[in-house]
C-alpha positions in Angstrom: 0.0 0.0 0.0 1.4 3.3 -1.0 2.0 6.1 1.5 -0.4 8.4 -0.3 -3.2 5.9 -0.2 -2.7 5.4 3.5 -2.9 9.2 4.1 -6.0 9.5 2.0 -7.7 6.7 4.0 -6.8 8.2 7.3 -8.1 11.6 6.1 -11.4 10.1 5.0 -11.8 8.2 8.4 -11.0 11.4 10.3 -13.5 13.5 8.2 -16.2 10.8 8.7 -15.7 10.9 12.5 -15.9 14.8 12.7 -18.8 16.2 14.6 -21.6 18.0 12.8 -20.6 21.3 14.5 -17.1 21.0 13.2 -18.3 20.3 9.7 -20.5 23.4 9.5 -17.8 25.5 11.1 -15.5 24.4 8.4 -18.1 25.2 5.7 -18.4 28.7 7.1 -14.7 29.3 7.1 -13.3 32.7 7.7 -16.8 34.2 7.9 -17.4 32.3 11.2 -14.1 33.7 12.6 -15.2 37.2 11.8 -18.6 36.6 13.5 -16.8 35.4 16.6 -14.5 38.4 16.6 -17.4 40.8 16.3 -16.5 42.1 12.8 -19.7 40.7 11.4 -23.0 40.2 13.2 -25.9 37.9 12.7 -29.3 39.6 12.3 -30.8 37.7 15.2 -27.9 38.8 17.5 -28.5 42.4 16.5 -32.2 42.1 17.5 -31.1 40.6 20.8 -28.8 43.6 21.5 -31.5 46.2 20.9 -34.2 44.5 22.9 -35.9 42.3 20.4 -35.0 39.0 22.1 -38.7 38.4 22.8 -39.7 38.4 19.2 -40.8 35.0 17.8 -38.5 33.1 15.4 -40.8 33.9 12.4 -40.4 37.6 12.9 -36.6 37.3 13.3 -36.5 35.4 10.1 -38.5 38.1 8.3 -36.3 40.8 9.7 -33.3 38.9 8.3 -35.0 38.9 4.9 -35.6 42.7 5.2 -31.9 43.2 6.1 -30.9 41.2 3.0 -33.2 43.3 0.8 -31.8 46.6 2.2 -28.3 45.3 1.8 -28.9 44.3 -1.8 -30.4 47.7 -2.5 -27.4 49.6 -0.9 -24.5 47.4 -2.2 -25.8 45.6 -5.2 -24.6 42.3 -3.8 -25.9 39.5 -1.6 -25.0 39.7 2.1 -22.6 37.1 3.5 -24.0 34.0 5.1 -22.8 31.7 7.9 -24.0 28.4 9.2 -25.4 28.7 12.7 -27.3 26.4 15.0 -31.0 27.4 15.5 -31.5 28.6 19.1 -34.7 26.5 19.7 -34.7 23.6 17.3 -30.9 22.9 17.2 -30.9 22.5 13.4 -28.2 24.1 11.3 -29.4 27.0 9.3 -27.8 29.5 6.9 -28.2 33.1 8.3 -27.2 36.5 7.0 -24.3 38.4 8.5 -23.5 42.1 8.0 -21.2 44.6 9.6 -22.3 45.7 13.1 -23.0 49.3 12.0 -24.2 48.5 8.5 -27.1 50.8 7.5 -29.1 47.8 6.2 -29.8 46.8 9.8 -31.3 50.1 10.6 -33.2 50.4 7.3 -34.7 47.0 7.9 -35.5 47.9 11.5 -37.4 50.9 10.2 -39.2 49.3 7.3 -40.3 45.9 8.8 -43.6 46.3 10.6 -42.6 43.7 13.3 -39.6 45.7 14.4 -40.7 49.3 13.8 -41.3 49.7 17.6 -37.7 48.8 18.3 -36.4 51.5 15.9 -38.4 54.2 17.7 -37.0 53.2 21.1 -33.4 53.1 19.7 -33.7 56.5 18.1 -35.2 58.1 21.2 -32.4 56.7 23.4 -29.8 58.3 21.1 -31.5 61.7 21.1 
């Protein structure tokens, strides 16, 4: 048996034994590193930070769609996505990530009916 074949077999065995979390982390690559470092933020985390943690999952999902729409309108490109584990079901899902001060977050906050009340509170606190 050649050395290369043994190495390939060992690699395949190691990959097959990897956990699901490691596999999705590998798929996300450098984007996951930027999310962990705070250079990028998931839309659900943004809602949690501004007081929207009590919103149902469906509204958080629609907020993410509004962020993606605002991001596309402003930048002409799709927002980055990262694999994340759903907070209630535990399933792995693809979620949008943007910069923590990206205007698309605030535009979506203002335009989506389910989060409009959070935008008013945020702007009043700043003033």
